The first five atom37 places (N, CA, C, CB, O) and aatype in JSON, in Angstrom:
{
  "aatype": [9, 19, 1, 0, 5, 5, 6, 11, 3, 0, 10, 0, 18, 13, 6, 15, 17, 11, 5, 1, 8, 0, 6, 0, 0, 0, 8, 10, 5, 14, 0, 3, 19, 10, 19, 3, 1, 12, 1, 7, 1, 18, 11, 16, 17, 16, 1, 9, 1, 19, 2, 10, 6, 8, 19, 14, 6, 15, 9, 1, 14, 14, 5, 6, 14, 19, 6, 3, 10, 14],
  "atom_mask": [
    [1, 1, 1, 1, 1],
    [1, 1, 1, 1, 1],
    [1, 1, 1, 1, 1],
    [1, 1, 1, 1, 1],
    [1, 1, 1, 1, 1],
    [1, 1, 1, 1, 1],
    [1, 1, 1, 1, 1],
    [1, 1, 1, 1, 1],
    [1, 1, 1, 1, 1],
    [1, 1, 1, 1, 1],
    [1, 1, 1, 1, 1],
    [1, 1, 1, 1, 1],
    [1, 1, 1, 1, 1],
    [1, 1, 1, 1, 1],
    [1, 1, 1, 1, 1],
    [1, 1, 1, 1, 1],
    [1, 1, 1, 1, 1],
    [1, 1, 1, 1, 1],
    [1, 1, 1, 1, 1],
    [1, 1, 1, 1, 1],
    [1, 1, 1, 1, 1],
    [1, 1, 1, 1, 1],
    [1, 1, 1, 1, 1],
    [1, 1, 1, 1, 1],
    [1, 1, 1, 1, 1],
    [1, 1, 1, 1, 1],
    [1, 1, 1, 1, 1],
    [1, 1, 1, 1, 1],
    [1, 1, 1, 1, 1],
    [1, 1, 1, 1, 1],
    [1, 1, 1, 1, 1],
    [1, 1, 1, 1, 1],
    [1, 1, 1, 1, 1],
    [1, 1, 1, 1, 1],
    [1, 1, 1, 1, 1],
    [1, 1, 1, 1, 1],
    [1, 1, 1, 1, 1],
    [1, 1, 1, 1, 1],
    [1, 1, 1, 1, 1],
    [1, 1, 1, 0, 1],
    [1, 1, 1, 1, 1],
    [1, 1, 1, 1, 1],
    [1, 1, 1, 1, 1],
    [1, 1, 1, 1, 1],
    [1, 1, 1, 1, 1],
    [1, 1, 1, 1, 1],
    [1, 1, 1, 1, 1],
    [1, 1, 1, 1, 1],
    [1, 1, 1, 1, 1],
    [1, 1, 1, 1, 1],
    [1, 1, 1, 1, 1],
    [1, 1, 1, 1, 1],
    [1, 1, 1, 1, 1],
    [1, 1, 1, 1, 1],
    [1, 1, 1, 1, 1],
    [1, 1, 1, 1, 1],
    [1, 1, 1, 1, 1],
    [1, 1, 1, 1, 1],
    [1, 1, 1, 1, 1],
    [1, 1, 1, 1, 1],
    [1, 1, 1, 1, 1],
    [1, 1, 1, 1, 1],
    [1, 1, 1, 1, 1],
    [1, 1, 1, 1, 1],
    [1, 1, 1, 1, 1],
    [1, 1, 1, 1, 1],
    [1, 1, 1, 1, 1],
    [1, 1, 1, 1, 1],
    [1, 1, 1, 1, 1],
    [1, 1, 1, 1, 1]
  ],
  "atom_positions": [
    [[3.89, 3.01, 3.22], [3.04, 2.36, 2.19], [1.78, 1.83, 2.8], [3.78, 1.21, 1.5], [0.79, 1.66, 2.09]],
    [[1.76, 1.57, 4.09], [0.59, 0.93, 4.71], [0.44, 1.33, 6.16], [0.7, -0.57, 4.61], [1.43, 1.57, 6.86]],
    [[-0.82, 1.39, 6.61], [-1.14, 1.52, 8.02], [-2.12, 0.44, 8.32], [-1.7, 2.93, 8.37], [-3.01, 0.19, 7.5]],
    [[-2.01, -0.24, 9.47], [-2.94, -1.31, 9.78], [-3.06, -1.45, 11.28], [-2.49, -2.64, 9.14], [-2.13, -1.1, 12.01]],
    [[-4.22, -1.96, 11.78], [-4.36, -2.18, 13.2], [-3.53, -3.35, 13.65], [-5.8, -2.4, 13.55], [-3.03, -3.35, 14.78]],
    [[-3.36, -4.35, 12.81], [-2.58, -5.55, 13.13], [-1.26, -5.55, 12.39], [-3.36, -6.81, 12.79], [-1.24, -5.39, 11.17]],
    [[-0.16, -5.73, 13.08], [1.14, -5.8, 12.46], [1.22, -6.85, 11.37], [2.18, -6.07, 13.5], [1.82, -6.63, 10.32]],
    [[0.6, -8.03, 11.63], [0.68, -9.06, 10.6], [0.04, -8.66, 9.28], [0.04, -10.32, 11.11], [0.5, -9.07, 8.21]],
    [[-1.02, -7.87, 9.34], [-1.71, -7.38, 8.14], [-0.77, -6.4, 7.4], [-3.08, -6.68, 8.52], [-0.64, -6.48, 6.18]],
    [[-0.12, -5.49, 8.11], [0.78, -4.56, 7.49], [1.94, -5.24, 6.86], [1.26, -3.58, 8.47], [2.33, -4.86, 5.76]],
    [[2.53, -6.26, 7.51], [3.64, -7.01, 6.9], [3.17, -7.82, 5.72], [4.3, -7.93, 7.93], [3.93, -7.95, 4.76]],
    [[1.98, -8.36, 5.73], [1.5, -9.09, 4.6], [1.32, -8.15, 3.39], [0.19, -9.8, 4.95], [1.61, -8.52, 2.25]],
    [[0.84, -6.95, 3.65], [0.71, -5.93, 2.55], [2.04, -5.55, 2.02], [-0.01, -4.66, 3.03], [2.18, -5.36, 0.82]],
    [[3.04, -5.41, 2.88], [4.42, -5.12, 2.43], [4.92, -6.2, 1.57], [5.36, -4.91, 3.59], [5.54, -5.92, 0.54]],
    [[4.71, -7.48, 1.93], [5.14, -8.57, 1.05], [4.54, -8.53, -0.3], [4.83, -9.87, 1.64], [5.21, -8.78, -1.3]],
    [[3.24, -8.19, -0.35], [2.59, -8.02, -1.64], [3.15, -6.88, -2.44], [1.15, -7.83, -1.46], [3.25, -6.97, -3.66]],
    [[3.53, -5.78, -1.77], [4.19, -4.67, -2.38], [5.49, -5.1, -3.03], [4.43, -3.59, -1.38], [5.78, -4.76, -4.17]],
    [[6.27, -5.88, -2.26], [7.57, -6.34, -2.75], [7.41, -7.23, -3.95], [8.34, -7.07, -1.65], [8.28, -7.22, -4.82]],
    [[6.35, -7.99, -4.05], [6.08, -8.82, -5.21], [5.7, -7.94, -6.44], [4.94, -9.83, -4.89], [6.16, -8.19, -7.56]],
    [[4.87, -6.92, -6.2], [4.48, -6.03, -7.28], [5.62, -5.21, -7.8], [3.4, -5.14, -6.84], [5.62, -4.86, -8.98]],
    [[6.62, -4.87, -6.98], [7.78, -4.03, -7.33], [9.02, -4.84, -7.04], [7.8, -2.67, -6.53], [9.88, -4.37, -6.3]],
    [[9.15, -6.04, -7.6], [10.26, -6.91, -7.31], [11.61, -6.31, -7.65], [10.1, -8.19, -8.03], [12.56, -6.44, -6.88]],
    [[11.69, -5.65, -8.79], [12.99, -5.09, -9.2], [13.45, -4.04, -8.19], [12.91, -4.46, -10.62], [14.62, -4.04, -7.8]],
    [[12.57, -3.18, -7.77], [12.94, -2.17, -6.78], [13.21, -2.81, -5.4], [11.81, -1.12, -6.67], [14.15, -2.42, -4.7]],
    [[12.39, -3.78, -5.03], [12.57, -4.42, -3.7], [13.92, -5.1, -3.62], [11.44, -5.45, -3.42], [14.47, -5.22, -2.53]],
    [[14.48, -5.54, -4.73], [15.78, -6.26, -4.73], [16.86, -5.3, -4.22], [16.16, -6.79, -6.19], [17.86, -5.76, -3.68]],
    [[16.7, -3.98, -4.38], [17.73, -3.02, -3.99], [17.55, -2.54, -2.55], [17.71, -1.82, -4.95], [18.42, -1.84, -2.03]],
    [[16.46, -2.89, -1.9], [16.19, -2.4, -0.55], [17.18, -2.99, 0.48], [14.74, -2.74, -0.16], [17.52, -4.17, 0.41]],
    [[17.62, -2.2, 1.38], [18.51, -2.67, 2.43], [17.66, -2.69, 3.74], [19.82, -1.74, 2.56], [16.64, -2.01, 3.79]],
    [[18.06, -3.41, 4.74], [17.27, -3.51, 5.98], [16.9, -2.15, 6.57], [18.04, -4.31, 7.01], [15.78, -1.98, 7.05]],
    [[17.81, -1.18, 6.55], [17.47, 0.11, 7.1], [16.48, 0.94, 6.3], [18.69, 0.87, 7.26], [16.01, 1.98, 6.77]],
    [[16.15, 0.47, 5.06], [15.2, 1.16, 4.18], [13.77, 0.89, 4.54], [15.43, 0.77, 2.75], [12.88, 1.62, 4.1]],
    [[13.5, -0.16, 5.34], [12.14, -0.53, 5.69], [11.9, -0.11, 7.14], [11.9, -2.08, 5.49], [12.53, -0.64, 8.06]],
    [[11.03, 0.8, 7.33], [10.74, 1.35, 8.66], [9.38, 0.83, 9.12], [10.76, 2.94, 8.64], [8.36, 1.09, 8.49]],
    [[9.38, 0.1, 10.2], [8.15, -0.42, 10.86], [7.93, 0.26, 12.12], [8.22, -1.88, 11.11], [8.66, 0.05, 13.08]],
    [[6.91, 1.11, 12.15], [6.57, 1.88, 13.36], [5.35, 1.33, 14.05], [6.34, 3.33, 13.02], [4.33, 1.1, 13.41]],
    [[5.43, 1.11, 15.35], [4.24, 0.71, 16.09], [3.78, 1.98, 16.84], [4.54, -0.52, 17.1], [4.48, 2.51, 17.71]],
    [[2.59, 2.45, 16.47], [2.06, 3.71, 16.95], [0.97, 3.41, 17.98], [1.52, 4.57, 15.78], [0.24, 2.42, 17.87]],
    [[0.88, 4.27, 18.97], [-0.18, 4.11, 19.95], [-1.04, 5.35, 19.95], [0.39, 3.83, 21.35], [-0.57, 6.47, 20.19]],
    [[-2.32, 5.12, 19.68], [-3.28, 6.22, 19.68], [-3.99, 6.27, 21.04], [0.0, 0.0, 0.0], [-3.55, 5.65, 22.01]],
    [[-5.05, 7.01, 21.08], [-5.75, 7.11, 22.35], [-6.44, 5.83, 22.79], [-6.73, 8.19, 22.27], [-6.47, 5.5, 23.98]],
    [[-7.0, 5.12, 21.83], [-7.75, 3.92, 22.17], [-7.25, 2.6, 21.62], [-9.1, 4.09, 21.74], [-7.69, 1.52, 22.03]],
    [[-6.31, 2.71, 20.68], [-5.87, 1.48, 20.06], [-4.43, 1.7, 19.5], [-6.87, 1.05, 18.92], [-3.97, 2.83, 19.4]],
    [[-3.75, 0.62, 19.15], [-2.41, 0.71, 18.54], [-2.54, 0.33, 17.06], [-1.37, -0.23, 19.29], [-3.49, -0.35, 16.66]],
    [[-1.61, 0.76, 16.26], [-1.58, 0.4, 14.9], [-0.12, 0.43, 14.41], [-2.48, 1.32, 14.08], [0.76, 0.99, 15.06]],
    [[0.09, -0.19, 13.26], [1.45, -0.35, 12.71], [1.51, 0.38, 11.38], [1.83, -1.88, 12.54], [0.58, 0.33, 10.58]],
    [[2.63, 1.04, 11.17], [2.86, 1.8, 9.91], [4.14, 1.27, 9.36], [2.94, 3.39, 10.14], [5.11, 1.08, 10.1]],
    [[4.17, 1.02, 8.04], [5.38, 0.59, 7.34], [5.73, 1.66, 6.29], [5.17, -0.82, 6.66], [4.9, 2.05, 5.47]],
    [[6.94, 2.12, 6.36], [7.42, 3.13, 5.38], [8.65, 2.54, 4.68], [7.78, 4.54, 6.09], [9.41, 1.78, 5.28]],
    [[8.82, 2.89, 3.4], [9.89, 2.38, 2.61], [10.73, 3.52, 2.09], [9.36, 1.53, 1.5], [10.19, 4.43, 1.45]],
    [[12.03, 3.52, 2.32], [12.93, 4.46, 1.83], [13.54, 3.98, 0.56], [13.94, 4.77, 2.83], [14.19, 2.93, 0.57]],
    [[13.38, 4.7, -0.56], [13.88, 4.21, -1.85], [15.24, 4.79, -2.19], [12.89, 4.55, -2.95], [15.61, 4.87, -3.37]],
    [[16.0, 5.2, -1.18], [17.34, 5.83, -1.36], [18.25, 4.98, -2.14], [17.99, 6.13, -0.04], [18.98, 5.51, -2.98]],
    [[18.26, 3.65, -1.93], [19.17, 2.74, -2.57], [18.63, 2.14, -3.88], [19.51, 1.64, -1.6], [19.3, 1.33, -4.52]],
    [[17.42, 2.53, -4.28], [16.83, 2.07, -5.53], [17.17, 3.07, -6.63], [15.28, 1.89, -5.39], [16.88, 4.26, -6.47]],
    [[17.77, 2.64, -7.76], [18.07, 3.58, -8.83], [16.75, 4.31, -9.26], [18.74, 2.83, -10.06], [15.69, 3.69, -9.34]],
    [[16.86, 5.61, -9.53], [15.7, 6.37, -9.92], [14.9, 5.81, -11.1], [16.14, 7.72, -10.25], [13.67, 5.92, -11.15]],
    [[15.62, 5.21, -12.04], [14.98, 4.7, -13.24], [14.01, 3.52, -12.95], [16.06, 4.25, -14.24], [13.12, 3.24, -13.75]],
    [[14.17, 2.84, -11.81], [13.28, 1.7, -11.51], [12.39, 1.96, -10.26], [14.14, 0.42, -11.27], [11.66, 1.08, -9.82]],
    [[12.46, 3.14, -9.73], [11.63, 3.48, -8.54], [10.14, 3.42, -8.94], [12.0, 4.92, -7.96], [9.75, 3.97, -9.97]],
    [[9.34, 2.76, -8.13], [7.9, 2.76, -8.38], [7.37, 4.2, -8.09], [7.16, 1.67, -7.48], [7.95, 4.94, -7.31]],
    [[6.25, 4.56, -8.75], [5.65, 5.85, -8.45], [5.09, 5.9, -7.05], [4.58, 6.18, -9.44], [4.74, 4.87, -6.48]],
    [[4.99, 7.1, -6.51], [4.38, 7.32, -5.17], [2.94, 6.82, -5.2], [4.44, 8.85, -4.75], [2.18, 7.19, -6.1]],
    [[2.55, 6.0, -4.23], [1.2, 5.53, -4.13], [0.57, 6.09, -2.89], [1.14, 4.03, -4.13], [1.3, 6.44, -1.96]],
    [[-0.72, 6.2, -2.82], [-1.32, 6.62, -1.58], [-1.08, 5.59, -0.48], [-2.8, 6.85, -1.76], [-0.89, 4.42, -0.81]],
    [[-1.07, 5.96, 0.75], [-0.92, 5.07, 1.87], [-2.16, 4.19, 1.97], [-0.68, 5.86, 3.17], [-3.28, 4.69, 1.95]],
    [[-1.96, 2.9, 2.07], [-3.07, 1.92, 2.2], [-3.46, 1.86, 3.66], [-2.65, 0.48, 1.67], [-2.63, 1.55, 4.51]],
    [[-4.72, 2.15, 3.97], [-5.24, 2.02, 5.33], [-6.01, 0.74, 5.46], [-6.12, 3.21, 5.71], [-7.1, 0.62, 4.9]],
    [[-5.49, -0.21, 6.19], [-6.15, -1.51, 6.4], [-6.9, -1.44, 7.73], [-5.11, -2.73, 6.4], [-6.47, -0.77, 8.67]],
    [[-8.03, -2.14, 7.78], [-8.77, -2.12, 9.05], [-8.07, -2.91, 10.12], [-10.16, -2.68, 8.85], [-8.56, -2.99, 11.25]]
  ]
}
């Protein structure tokens, strides 16, 4: 759902996502939230992915584009 240079920014965006999609977020399990720390050639960045496997299809939020934070 998000890519950011700073992990704290990515986590803050994820918290806002959970507030926007509270019903779906209530079904998430710890293994459904994937936080990847990636290393590029000149800098590192953090990516957060959400697996909606445990969220009933009727309340799954629609696919959104990945948010790229500076």
